[in-house]
DRENGUBA-830783 format. One record per residue: residue in three letters; x, z, y of N, C-alpha, C, O in turn. Coordinates in Angstrom, 3 decimals, m for minus. Example, Ala and Ser with C-alpha at 12.3 -4.5 7.8 and 13.67 -1.06 7.14 Angstrom:
2
<vomar rest="ALA" n_c1="13.190" n_c3="7.800" n_c2="m5.690" ca_c1="12.300" ca_c3="7.800" ca_c2="m4.500" c_c1="13.200" c_c3="7.800" c_c2="m3.300" o_c1="14.236" o_c3="8.465" o_c2="m3.319"/>
<vomar rest="SER" n_c1="12.850" n_c3="7.080" n_c2="m2.250" ca_c1="13.670" ca_c3="7.140" ca_c2="m1.060" c_c1="12.900" c_c3="7.870" c_c2="0.030" o_c1="13.409" o_c3="8.039" o_c2="1.138"/>
END
This chain:
46
<vomar rest="MET" n_c1="m0.787" n_c3="m62.514" n_c2="42.154" ca_c1="m0.450" ca_c3="m63.914" ca_c2="41.911" c_c1="0.574" c_c3="m64.049" c_c2="40.785" o_c1="0.517" o_c3="m64.995" o_c2="39.999"/>
<vomar rest="LEU" n_c1="1.498" n_c3="m63.115" n_c2="40.711" ca_c1="2.519" ca_c3="m63.167" ca_c2="39.671" c_c1="1.888" c_c3="m63.045" c_c2="38.288" o_c1="2.233" o_c3="m63.787" o_c2="37.369"/>
<vomar rest="VAL" n_c1="0.964" n_c3="m62.106" n_c2="38.155" ca_c1="0.300" ca_c3="m61.902" ca_c2="36.862" c_c1="m0.523" c_c3="m63.122" c_c2="36.488" o_c1="m0.527" o_c3="m63.543" o_c2="35.331"/>
<vomar rest="ILE" n_c1="m1.219" n_c3="m63.691" n_c2="37.465" ca_c1="m2.040" ca_c3="m64.875" ca_c2="37.202" c_c1="m1.166" c_c3="m66.037" c_c2="36.745" o_c1="m1.511" o_c3="m66.749" o_c2="35.802"/>
<vomar rest="GLY" n_c1="m0.034" n_c3="m66.225" n_c2="37.417" ca_c1="0.865" ca_c3="m67.305" ca_c2="37.045" c_c1="1.434" c_c3="m67.099" c_c2="35.653" o_c1="1.566" o_c3="m68.048" o_c2="34.881"/>
<vomar rest="CYS" n_c1="1.766" n_c3="m65.867" n_c2="35.339" ca_c1="2.315" ca_c3="m65.539" ca_c2="34.028" c_c1="1.257" c_c3="m65.767" c_c2="32.963" o_c1="1.534" o_c3="m66.343" o_c2="31.911"/>
<vomar rest="TYR" n_c1="0.052" n_c3="m65.314" n_c2="33.240" ca_c1="m1.054" ca_c3="m65.469" ca_c2="32.292" c_c1="m1.324" c_c3="m66.945" c_c2="32.024" o_c1="m1.525" o_c3="m67.354" o_c2="30.880"/>
<vomar rest="ALA" n_c1="m1.324" n_c3="m67.738" n_c2="33.091" ca_c1="m1.612" ca_c3="m69.165" ca_c2="32.958" c_c1="m0.535" c_c3="m69.865" c_c2="32.135" o_c1="m0.844" o_c3="m70.730" o_c2="31.315"/>
<vomar rest="SER" n_c1="0.728" n_c3="m69.495" n_c2="32.351" ca_c1="1.824" ca_c3="m70.147" ca_c2="31.642" c_c1="1.827" c_c3="m69.788" c_c2="30.155" o_c1="2.241" o_c3="m70.588" o_c2="29.316"/>
<vomar rest="ILE" n_c1="1.364" n_c3="m68.579" n_c2="29.839" ca_c1="1.349" ca_c3="m68.141" ca_c2="28.442" c_c1="0.180" c_c3="m68.767" c_c2="27.688" o_c1="0.322" o_c3="m69.153" o_c2="26.528"/>
<vomar rest="THR" n_c1="m0.973" n_c3="m68.868" n_c2="28.344" ca_c1="m2.184" ca_c3="m69.311" ca_c2="27.656" c_c1="m2.430" c_c3="m70.807" c_c2="27.722" o_c1="m3.458" o_c3="m71.280" o_c2="27.238"/>
<vomar rest="ILE" n_c1="m1.515" n_c3="m71.560" n_c2="28.307" ca_c1="m1.750" ca_c3="m72.998" ca_c2="28.488" c_c1="m1.906" c_c3="m73.722" c_c2="27.156" o_c1="m2.583" o_c3="m74.749" o_c2="27.090"/>
<vomar rest="ASN" n_c1="m1.292" n_c3="m73.205" n_c2="26.096" ca_c1="m1.396" ca_c3="m73.858" ca_c2="24.783" c_c1="m2.275" c_c3="m73.079" c_c2="23.808" o_c1="m2.271" o_c3="m73.345" o_c2="22.606"/>
<vomar rest="MET" n_c1="m3.023" n_c3="m72.125" n_c2="24.333" ca_c1="m3.865" ca_c3="m71.294" ca_c2="23.466" c_c1="m5.299" c_c3="m71.812" c_c2="23.441" o_c1="m5.755" o_c3="m72.439" o_c2="24.398"/>
<vomar rest="SER" n_c1="m6.008" n_c3="m71.549" n_c2="22.344" ca_c1="m7.405" ca_c3="m71.958" ca_c2="22.246" c_c1="m8.284" c_c3="m70.980" c_c2="23.023" o_c1="m7.807" o_c3="m69.951" o_c2="23.503"/>
<vomar rest="ILE" n_c1="m9.556" n_c3="m71.305" n_c2="23.141" ca_c1="m10.478" ca_c3="m70.439" ca_c2="23.885" c_c1="m10.566" c_c3="m69.065" c_c2="23.241" o_c1="m10.528" o_c3="m68.050" o_c2="23.937"/>
<vomar rest="GLU" n_c1="m10.685" n_c3="m69.022" n_c2="21.921" ca_c1="m10.773" ca_c3="m67.750" ca_c2="21.209" c_c1="m9.524" c_c3="m66.915" c_c2="21.430" o_c1="m9.608" o_c3="m65.707" o_c2="21.649"/>
<vomar rest="GLU" n_c1="m8.369" n_c3="m67.557" n_c2="21.371" ca_c1="m7.109" ca_c3="m66.840" ca_c2="21.568" c_c1="m7.019" c_c3="m66.273" c_c2="22.976" o_c1="m6.536" o_c3="m65.158" o_c2="23.173"/>
<vomar rest="ARG" n_c1="m7.481" n_c3="m67.035" n_c2="23.948" ca_c1="m7.433" ca_c3="m66.563" ca_c2="25.335" c_c1="m8.297" c_c3="m65.331" c_c2="25.524" o_c1="m7.894" o_c3="m64.390" o_c2="26.209"/>
<vomar rest="LEU" n_c1="m9.497" n_c3="m65.325" n_c2="24.918" ca_c1="m10.395" ca_c3="m64.177" ca_c2="25.055" c_c1="m9.784" c_c3="m62.932" c_c2="24.433" o_c1="m9.770" o_c3="m61.867" o_c2="25.051"/>
<vomar rest="ILE" n_c1="m9.281" n_c3="m63.063" n_c2="23.216" ca_c1="m8.671" ca_c3="m61.923" ca_c2="22.526" c_c1="m7.417" c_c3="m61.475" c_c2="23.254" o_c1="m7.137" o_c3="m60.281" o_c2="23.361"/>
<vomar rest="PHE" n_c1="m6.666" n_c3="m62.446" n_c2="23.753" ca_c1="m5.444" ca_c3="m62.148" ca_c2="24.478" c_c1="m5.759" c_c3="m61.340" c_c2="25.726" o_c1="m5.063" o_c3="m60.375" o_c2="26.041"/>
<vomar rest="LEU" n_c1="m6.810" n_c3="m61.736" n_c2="26.435" ca_c1="m7.200" ca_c3="m61.052" ca_c2="27.662" c_c1="m7.701" c_c3="m59.640" c_c2="27.356" o_c1="m7.364" o_c3="m58.686" o_c2="28.058"/>
<vomar rest="ILE" n_c1="m8.506" n_c3="m59.521" n_c2="26.307" ca_c1="m9.045" ca_c3="m58.218" ca_c2="25.913" c_c1="m7.932" c_c3="m57.282" c_c2="25.460" o_c1="m7.961" o_c3="m56.087" o_c2="25.752"/>
<vomar rest="SER" n_c1="m6.950" n_c3="m57.828" n_c2="24.744" ca_c1="m5.872" ca_c3="m57.004" ca_c2="24.204" c_c1="m4.898" c_c3="m56.541" c_c2="25.278" o_c1="m4.117" o_c3="m55.617" o_c2="25.050"/>
<vomar rest="GLY" n_c1="m4.938" n_c3="m57.169" n_c2="26.437" ca_c1="m4.043" ca_c3="m56.759" ca_c2="27.507" c_c1="m2.970" c_c3="m57.794" c_c2="27.777" o_c1="m1.901" o_c3="m57.754" o_c2="27.168"/>
<vomar rest="SER" n_c1="m3.243" n_c3="m58.725" n_c2="28.689" ca_c1="m2.290" ca_c3="m59.791" ca_c2="28.978" c_c1="m1.091" c_c3="m59.278" c_c2="29.760" o_c1="m0.026" o_c3="m59.895" o_c2="29.734"/>
<vomar rest="THR" n_c1="m1.251" n_c3="m58.149" n_c2="30.461" ca_c1="m0.157" ca_c3="m57.623" ca_c2="31.281" c_c1="1.034" c_c3="m57.227" c_c2="30.411" o_c1="2.179" o_c3="m57.525" o_c2="30.750"/>
<vomar rest="LEU" n_c1="0.765" n_c3="m56.552" n_c2="29.286" ca_c1="1.845" ca_c3="m56.127" ca_c2="28.395" c_c1="2.591" c_c3="m57.330" c_c2="27.852" o_c1="3.822" o_c3="m57.350" o_c2="27.825"/>
<vomar rest="HIS" n_c1="1.840" n_c3="m58.336" n_c2="27.420" ca_c1="2.453" ca_c3="m59.540" ca_c2="26.854" c_c1="3.186" c_c3="m60.334" c_c2="27.928" o_c1="4.118" o_c3="m61.083" o_c2="27.636"/>
<vomar rest="CYS" n_c1="2.753" n_c3="m60.160" n_c2="29.171" ca_c1="3.387" ca_c3="m60.890" ca_c2="30.271" c_c1="4.853" c_c3="m60.478" c_c2="30.387" o_c1="5.708" o_c3="m61.294" o_c2="30.732"/>
<vomar rest="PHE" n_c1="5.136" n_c3="m59.208" n_c2="30.097" ca_c1="6.511" ca_c3="m58.722" ca_c2="30.160" c_c1="7.230" c_c3="m58.880" c_c2="28.824" o_c1="8.404" o_c3="m58.532" o_c2="28.691"/>
<vomar rest="MET" n_c1="6.505" n_c3="m59.412" n_c2="27.832" ca_c1="7.099" ca_c3="m59.639" ca_c2="26.514" c_c1="6.778" c_c3="m61.069" c_c2="26.089" o_c1="6.097" o_c3="m61.267" o_c2="25.083"/>
<vomar rest="PRO" n_c1="7.250" n_c3="m62.065" n_c2="26.831" ca_c1="6.907" ca_c3="m63.466" ca_c2="26.572" c_c1="7.362" c_c3="m63.997" c_c2="25.216" o_c1="6.864" o_c3="m65.022" o_c2="24.749"/>
<vomar rest="ASN" n_c1="8.308" n_c3="m63.303" n_c2="24.585" ca_c1="8.821" ca_c3="m63.787" ca_c2="23.298" c_c1="8.039" c_c3="m63.232" c_c2="22.109" o_c1="8.339" o_c3="m63.555" o_c2="20.959"/>
<vomar rest="ALA" n_c1="7.041" n_c3="m62.399" n_c2="22.386" ca_c1="6.241" ca_c3="m61.839" ca_c2="21.294" c_c1="5.418" c_c3="m62.943" c_c2="20.639" o_c1="5.074" o_c3="m63.931" o_c2="21.288"/>
<vomar rest="LYS" n_c1="5.101" n_c3="m62.779" n_c2="19.355" ca_c1="4.372" ca_c3="m63.801" ca_c2="18.630" c_c1="2.876" c_c3="m63.501" c_c2="18.615" o_c1="2.210" o_c3="m63.685" o_c2="17.596"/>
<vomar rest="PHE" n_c1="2.360" n_c3="m63.044" n_c2="19.736" ca_c1="0.962" ca_c3="m62.631" ca_c2="19.814" c_c1="m0.035" c_c3="m63.688" c_c2="19.350" o_c1="m0.866" o_c3="m63.395" o_c2="18.490"/>
<vomar rest="PRO" n_c1="0.017" n_c3="m64.908" n_c2="19.887" ca_c1="m0.956" ca_c3="m65.932" ca_c2="19.468" c_c1="m0.909" c_c3="m66.214" c_c2="17.971" o_c1="m1.949" o_c3="m66.418" o_c2="17.343"/>
<vomar rest="HIS" n_c1="0.279" n_c3="m66.226" n_c2="17.404" ca_c1="0.428" ca_c3="m66.511" ca_c2="15.985" c_c1="m0.121" c_c3="m65.369" c_c2="15.137" o_c1="m0.680" o_c3="m65.599" o_c2="14.065"/>
<vomar rest="GLU" n_c1="0.039" n_c3="m64.137" n_c2="15.620" ca_c1="m0.494" ca_c3="m62.995" ca_c2="14.886" c_c1="m2.018" c_c3="m63.036" c_c2="14.899" o_c1="m2.663" o_c3="m62.695" o_c2="13.908"/>
<vomar rest="ILE" n_c1="m2.587" n_c3="m63.455" n_c2="16.022" ca_c1="m4.040" ca_c3="m63.559" ca_c2="16.123" c_c1="m4.573" c_c3="m64.599" c_c2="15.151" o_c1="m5.626" o_c3="m64.397" o_c2="14.546"/>
<vomar rest="ASN" n_c1="m3.857" n_c3="m65.711" n_c2="14.992" ca_c1="m4.306" ca_c3="m66.762" ca_c2="14.091" c_c1="m4.446" c_c3="m66.262" c_c2="12.659" o_c1="m5.261" o_c3="m66.784" o_c2="11.899"/>
<vomar rest="SER" n_c1="m3.662" n_c3="m65.261" n_c2="12.284" ca_c1="m3.700" ca_c3="m64.763" ca_c2="10.915" c_c1="m4.989" c_c3="m64.006" c_c2="10.612" o_c1="m5.301" o_c3="m63.743" o_c2="9.451"/>
<vomar rest="TYR" n_c1="m5.740" n_c3="m63.656" n_c2="11.662" ca_c1="m6.983" ca_c3="m62.905" ca_c2="11.451" c_c1="m8.195" c_c3="m63.815" c_c2="11.331" o_c1="m9.298" o_c3="m63.337" o_c2="11.064"/>
<vomar rest="PHE" n_c1="m8.009" n_c3="m65.129" n_c2="11.524" ca_c1="m9.149" ca_c3="m66.049" ca_c2="11.449" c_c1="m9.126" c_c3="m66.848" c_c2="10.155" o_c1="m10.011" o_c3="m67.671" o_c2="9.922"/>
END
C-alpha cells in the first residue's frame, strides 16, 4: 500500500506516456528519491 500511495502521488501530474516509462524504469527507486527530476528528463527524449 505504501508503494502504491507513493506511486500515485508522484504520477498524479504525469502524462500517460510518462507513467508507462516511469513504471518500466522502476517506480520503487524514484519513490525513495521524490526530488529527482525524472519526469522532466523523460520529456527531453520526446
